[in-house]
N, C-alpha and C positions, 0 to 999 in steps of 0.2 A: 805146370804152374808158372813156368817162366813167362808165359804169355800175359800173366797178370802183373808181372814186374814186382813180385814180392821180395822183401828182404829175407835173409835166412831165418831169422826168428819168426817172422810171419809164416813162412813155409812150414816150419815145425808146428806152429799152432794149427795151421790148416790140416796137416797130416793127422794130428791128434783129434781134431774135430771130425775128420773123416772116419775115425774109429769110434765115433759116437761118444767121445769123452765130454764130460761136463766141464764148465769153467773151473770148478774146484779141482778136478783131476788134472786138467791141463796145467793149472798153476802149480800144483804139487810136483808134477813130473818135470816142469821146466824151472822150478825154483823161483816162481814169480808170485806176486800178490794177485788175488782175484781181480781187483779193480784194474790192474795192469793188463791182465788177459782181456778184460772187457774193452779196454782202450784199444788194444791191438785188433780185436775183432771188429770194432767200429771202423777202424782204418782199412782193414781188409775188405769189409763190406763195401766201403766207398770205392776202393780201388777196383773191385770186381763188379761194381754197379749192381749190387744186390741189397736186399733189405733184411734178410735173416739167414740163419744157418742152412735151412733146407734149400733156399735159392743158391747159396754158395756151393753146397754139395752138388746140386744139379749143374752149376756152371763148371766146376772142376771136372766132373765126369764128362761133360760135353767137350771140354778142351782136350782131355785125355783121349776120348774117342776120335776126335778130329785128328790129333797127332798120330794115333794108331793107323787111321785110314790113310793119311798122307804118306806115312812110312812104307806103306804097301803099294805106293805108286798111283794112288787115286787122287784126283783133284779134290780140294776142300769145298 
């Protein structure tokens, strides 16, 4: 996720989102209000150039797969 340039709190939110957690669950786990989680998500979507959760999940998996591939000596 470093490729997206996310702040630590944004990374935590993405990790929970990747576990299929709802905004309410993310808010509870991080001690945030739901509107705050939604604000974070909006900024994360902008940073990742995506429009919704599913696109973000695909983008994060694509980044992880690319990093995995490069770590094994393959060009990206």
